[in-house]
NULUMDO-712902 format. One record per residue: residue in one letter; x, y negated, z negated of N, C-alpha, C, O in turn. Coordinates in Angstrom, 3 decimals, always signed. Each point is the difference from the previous one (the first is absolute). Layout:
REM NULUMDO-712902
+--------+----------+----------+----------+----------+----------+----------+----------+----------+----------+----------+----------+----------+
: residu :      nc1 :      nc2 :      nc3 :     cac1 :     cac2 :     cac3 :      cc1 :      cc2 :      cc3 :      oc1 :      oc2 :      oc3 :
+--------+----------+----------+----------+----------+----------+----------+----------+----------+----------+----------+----------+----------+
:      A :        X :        Y :        Z :        X :        Y :        Z :        X :        Y :        Z :        X :        Y :        Z :
...
+--------+----------+----------+----------+----------+----------+----------+----------+----------+----------+----------+----------+----------+
//
This chain:
REM NULUMDO-712902
+--------+----------+----------+----------+----------+----------+----------+----------+----------+----------+----------+----------+----------+
: residu :      nc1 :      nc2 :      nc3 :     cac1 :     cac2 :     cac3 :      cc1 :      cc2 :      cc3 :      oc1 :      oc2 :      oc3 :
+--------+----------+----------+----------+----------+----------+----------+----------+----------+----------+----------+----------+----------+
:      M :  +12.265 :  -11.002 :   -9.490 :   -1.708 :   +0.240 :   -0.185 :   +0.321 :   -0.187 :   +1.348 :   +1.026 :   -0.513 :   +0.448 :
:      K :   -2.481 :   +1.207 :   +0.486 :   -0.035 :   -0.579 :   +1.510 :   -1.024 :   -0.803 :   -0.550 :   -0.575 :   +0.181 :   -1.073 :
:      N :   +0.377 :   -1.181 :   +1.987 :   -1.203 :   -1.152 :   -0.125 :   -1.542 :   +0.735 :   -0.043 :   -0.972 :   -0.662 :   -0.363 :
:      H :   +0.873 :   +1.722 :   +0.663 :   -0.716 :   +0.185 :   -0.014 :   -0.827 :   +1.275 :   -0.690 :   -1.131 :   +0.460 :   +0.159 :
:      N :   +2.225 :   -0.136 :   -0.974 :   -0.297 :   +1.044 :   -1.247 :   -1.552 :   -0.204 :   -0.896 :   -0.994 :   +0.721 :   -0.088 :
:      S :   +1.459 :   -2.478 :   -0.680 :   -1.192 :   -0.334 :   -1.062 :   -1.401 :   +0.672 :   +1.032 :   -0.509 :   +1.121 :   -0.001 :
:      F :   +0.175 :   -2.474 :   +0.899 :   -1.154 :   +0.899 :   +0.399 :   +0.003 :   +0.745 :   +0.429 :   -1.223 :   +0.062 :   -0.132 :
:      F :   +1.534 :   +1.165 :   +0.880 :   +0.208 :   +1.041 :   -0.248 :   -0.505 :   +1.098 :   -0.776 :   -1.000 :   +0.685 :   +0.216 :
:      V :   +1.781 :   -0.622 :   -1.088 :   -0.459 :   +0.990 :   -1.429 :   -0.997 :   -0.429 :   -0.593 :   -0.575 :   +1.004 :   -0.421 :
:      K :   -0.097 :   -2.073 :   +0.072 :   -0.993 :   -0.744 :   +0.063 :   -1.158 :   -0.239 :   +0.255 :   -0.850 :   -0.669 :   -0.588 :
:      Y :   +0.835 :   +1.484 :   +1.881 :   -1.320 :   +0.195 :   +1.115 :   -0.735 :   +1.081 :   -0.424 :   +0.568 :   +1.092 :   -0.028 :
:      H :   -1.566 :   -1.167 :   -0.262 :   -1.184 :   +0.644 :   -0.528 :   +0.211 :   +1.271 :   +1.421 :   +0.669 :   +0.994 :   -0.281 :
:      K :   -1.046 :   -1.064 :   +1.213 :   -0.067 :   +1.559 :   +1.076 :   +1.729 :   +0.432 :   +0.797 :   +1.030 :   -0.506 :   +0.447 :
:      P :   -1.598 :   +1.568 :   -0.665 :   +1.059 :   +0.793 :   +1.272 :   +0.616 :   -1.183 :   +0.974 :   -0.780 :   -0.781 :   +0.544 :
:      A :   +2.326 :   +0.665 :   -0.326 :   +0.755 :   -0.276 :   +0.578 :   +0.909 :   +0.203 :   +0.122 :   +0.696 :   +0.167 :   -1.001 :
:      I :   +0.001 :   -0.030 :   +2.615 :   +0.879 :   +1.015 :   +0.560 :   +1.577 :   -1.524 :   +0.177 :   -0.034 :   -1.103 :   +0.548 :
:      I :   +0.620 :   +1.478 :   -0.939 :   +0.607 :   -1.429 :   +1.015 :   +1.367 :   +0.967 :   +0.943 :   +1.004 :   +0.560 :   -0.439 :
:      S :   -1.721 :   -0.745 :   +2.367 :   +1.245 :   +0.840 :   +0.558 :   +1.370 :   -0.975 :   +0.478 :   +0.291 :   -0.989 :   -0.673 :
:      E :   +0.634 :   +1.434 :   +2.093 :   +0.414 :   -0.268 :   +0.792 :   -0.876 :   +0.062 :   +0.790 :   -0.860 :   +0.880 :   -0.029 :
:      A :   +0.952 :   -2.387 :   +1.416 :   -0.892 :   -0.134 :   +1.117 :   +0.820 :   +1.072 :   +0.939 :   -0.559 :   +1.027 :   +0.384 :
:      D :   +1.658 :   -1.272 :   -0.105 :   +0.999 :   +0.670 :   +0.867 :   -1.050 :   +1.400 :   -0.048 :   -0.919 :   +0.276 :   +0.770 :
:      S :   +1.465 :   +0.547 :   -2.073 :   +0.699 :   +1.230 :   -0.145 :   -1.520 :   +0.663 :   -0.471 :   -0.506 :   +1.017 :   +0.474 :
:      G :   -0.135 :   -2.004 :   -1.674 :   -1.183 :   +0.463 :   +0.198 :   +0.365 :   +1.703 :   -1.901 :   -0.458 :   +1.061 :   -0.424 :
:      K :   +1.480 :   -2.041 :   +0.149 :   +0.653 :   +0.794 :   -1.594 :   -0.573 :   -0.427 :   -1.055 :   +0.031 :   -1.230 :   -0.059 :
:      I :   -0.680 :   +1.860 :   -1.033 :   -0.555 :   -0.885 :   -0.540 :   +1.240 :   +0.015 :   -1.396 :   +0.391 :   +0.983 :   -0.630 :
:      I :   +0.016 :   -2.471 :   +0.462 :   +0.635 :   -0.366 :   -0.835 :   -0.543 :   -0.623 :   -1.308 :   +0.807 :   -0.656 :   -0.660 :
:      E :   -1.965 :   +0.767 :   +0.241 :   -0.644 :   -0.810 :   -1.411 :   -1.221 :   +0.522 :   -0.069 :   -0.730 :   -0.071 :   +0.988 :
:      V :   +0.353 :   +0.606 :   -2.014 :   -1.516 :   +0.450 :   -0.362 :   -0.302 :   -0.574 :   -1.640 :   +0.807 :   -0.105 :   -0.924 :
:      N :   -2.595 :   -0.283 :   +0.961 :   +0.491 :   -0.510 :   -1.281 :   -1.536 :   +1.562 :   -0.469 :   -0.833 :   +0.528 :   +0.736 :
:      E :   +1.225 :   -0.272 :   -2.646 :   -0.310 :   +0.694 :   -0.846 :   -1.883 :   +0.571 :   +0.997 :   -0.667 :   +0.989 :   -0.304 :
:      Q :   +0.453 :   -1.629 :   +1.006 :   -1.449 :   +0.031 :   +0.179 :   -0.016 :   +0.635 :   +1.018 :   -1.128 :   +0.315 :   +0.381 :
:      V :   +1.953 :   +0.003 :   +0.220 :   +0.572 :   +1.388 :   +1.138 :   +0.451 :   +0.980 :   -0.428 :   -0.105 :   +1.144 :   +0.443 :
:      L :   +0.643 :   -1.516 :   -1.340 :   +0.842 :   +1.476 :   -0.473 :   -1.250 :   +0.647 :   -0.764 :   +0.034 :   +1.231 :   +0.021 :
:      Q :   -0.852 :   -1.646 :   -0.521 :   -0.601 :   +0.156 :   -0.988 :   -0.937 :   +0.724 :   +1.565 :   -0.020 :   +1.202 :   +0.267 :
:      L :   -0.396 :   -1.865 :   +0.233 :   -1.100 :   +0.392 :   +1.369 :   +0.734 :   +1.378 :   +0.410 :   -0.698 :   +0.988 :   -0.229 :
:      F :   +1.822 :   -0.752 :   +0.726 :   +0.217 :   +1.052 :   +0.533 :   +0.913 :   +0.590 :   -0.963 :   +1.140 :   +0.290 :   +0.363 :
:      N :   -1.428 :   -0.136 :   -1.249 :   +0.434 :   +1.100 :   -0.974 :   +1.752 :   -0.404 :   +0.692 :   +0.393 :   +1.068 :   +0.470 :
:      K :   +0.540 :   -1.986 :   -0.293 :   +1.417 :   +0.880 :   +0.252 :   +0.463 :   -1.380 :   -0.987 :   -0.461 :   -0.873 :   -0.734 :
:      S :   +1.746 :   +1.411 :   +1.330 :   +1.066 :   -0.795 :   -0.479 :   +0.673 :   -0.705 :   +0.593 :   +0.275 :   +0.291 :   +1.164 :
:      N :   +0.498 :   -2.105 :   -2.081 :   +0.644 :   -0.537 :   +1.612 :   +1.229 :   +0.299 :   +0.895 :   +0.335 :   -0.269 :   +1.154 :
:      E :   +0.392 :   +1.216 :   -2.626 :   +0.291 :   +1.463 :   +1.510 :   -0.271 :   +0.667 :   +1.566 :   +0.480 :   +0.335 :   +1.082 :
:      E :   -1.642 :   -0.449 :   -1.929 :   -0.479 :   +0.892 :   +0.680 :   -0.646 :   -0.690 :   +1.373 :   -0.253 :   +0.813 :   +0.888 :
:      F :   -0.034 :   -2.156 :   -0.613 :   -0.297 :   -1.097 :   +0.304 :   +0.889 :   -0.946 :   +1.116 :   -0.075 :   -0.754 :   +0.970 :
:      F :   +1.159 :   +1.578 :   -2.133 :   +1.504 :   -1.175 :   +1.272 :   +0.109 :   +0.845 :   +0.931 :   +0.471 :   -0.394 :   +1.067 :
:      N :   -0.908 :   +1.895 :   -1.225 :   +0.637 :   +0.882 :   +1.413 :   -0.984 :   -0.366 :   +0.981 :   +0.256 :   +0.849 :   +0.853 :
:      L :   -1.018 :   -1.393 :   -0.475 :   -1.121 :   -0.073 :   +0.292 :   -0.741 :   -1.609 :   +0.759 :   -0.187 :   -1.129 :   -0.454 :
:      K :   -0.036 :   +1.702 :   +1.626 :   -0.331 :   -0.671 :   +0.866 :   -1.532 :   -0.765 :   -0.341 :   -0.785 :   +0.200 :   -0.928 :
:      R :   +0.705 :   -1.402 :   +2.390 :   -1.863 :   -0.107 :   -0.387 :   -1.118 :   +1.286 :   +0.554 :   -1.064 :   +0.483 :   -0.385 :
:      S :   +2.121 :   -0.266 :   +1.626 :   -0.566 :   +0.635 :   +0.807 :   +0.072 :   +1.965 :   -0.414 :   -0.207 :   +1.031 :   +0.639 :
:      D :   +0.619 :   -1.378 :   -2.049 :   -0.641 :   +1.560 :   -0.983 :   -0.814 :   +0.056 :   -0.999 :   -0.243 :   +0.902 :   -0.801 :
:      I :   -0.229 :   -2.137 :   +0.945 :   -1.449 :   +0.088 :   -1.296 :   -0.495 :   -0.359 :   +1.045 :   +0.322 :   +0.861 :   +0.818 :
:      F :   -1.042 :   -1.775 :   -0.231 :   -1.093 :   -0.586 :   +1.284 :   +0.523 :   +0.609 :   +1.151 :   +1.084 :   +0.214 :   +0.544 :
:      P :   -3.077 :   +0.111 :   -0.285 :   -0.205 :   +0.174 :   +1.333 :   -0.044 :   -0.950 :   +0.941 :   -0.483 :   -1.131 :   -0.059 :
:      Q :   +1.268 :   +1.930 :   +1.317 :   +0.775 :   -0.688 :   +1.203 :   -1.631 :   -1.498 :   +0.214 :   +0.375 :   -1.132 :   -0.305 :
:      K :   -1.331 :   +1.200 :   +0.594 :   -1.277 :   -0.966 :   +0.051 :   +0.739 :   -0.977 :   -0.730 :   +0.556 :   -0.971 :   +0.513 :
:      A :   -0.566 :   +1.224 :   -1.587 :   +0.381 :   -0.940 :   -1.403 :   +1.172 :   -1.132 :   -0.053 :   -0.220 :   -1.158 :   -0.355 :
:      L :   +1.946 :   +1.827 :   +0.900 :   +0.692 :   -0.825 :   +0.771 :   -0.294 :   -0.471 :   +0.678 :   -0.149 :   -1.216 :   -0.128 :
:      K :   -0.038 :   +1.645 :   +0.912 :   -0.848 :   -1.093 :   +1.408 :   -0.786 :   -0.804 :   +0.318 :   +0.033 :   -0.867 :   +0.873 :
:      D :   -1.249 :   +1.327 :   -2.059 :   -0.722 :   -1.663 :   -0.452 :   +1.097 :   -0.945 :   -1.049 :   -0.064 :   -1.215 :   +0.188 :
:      L :   +1.183 :   +1.762 :   -1.407 :   +0.941 :   -0.756 :   -0.340 :   +0.675 :   -1.213 :   +0.583 :   +0.244 :   -1.103 :   -0.490 :
:      D :   -0.034 :   +1.573 :   +1.567 :   +1.115 :   -0.154 :   +1.064 :   -0.276 :   -0.951 :   -0.086 :   +0.570 :   -0.903 :   -0.613 :
:      K :   -2.186 :   +0.861 :   +1.633 :   -0.915 :   -1.006 :   +0.415 :   +0.054 :   -1.384 :   -0.952 :   +0.273 :   -1.169 :   +0.274 :
:      Q :   -0.588 :   +1.719 :   -1.288 :   +0.019 :   -1.068 :   -1.254 :   +1.309 :   -1.050 :   -0.593 :   +0.150 :   -0.902 :   -0.825 :
:      I :   +0.705 :   +1.719 :   +1.896 :   +1.174 :   -0.670 :   -0.883 :   +0.947 :   -1.184 :   +1.371 :   +0.972 :   -0.677 :   -0.336 :
+--------+----------+----------+----------+----------+----------+----------+----------+----------+----------+----------+----------+----------+
//
């Protein structure tokens, strides 16, 4: 089990974990699945850039 898993699963807001370099989505919580009405498998074929506007990605990169 991953270290973040317990917190991540219990977190009540939508949360996505992605690879820093590629932006590939590697984990989503249940709230994300409900928000986007997609399955885990669908998300694992996506990158951050597939679901977030370019400006939001630039702002996110500044925060990290």
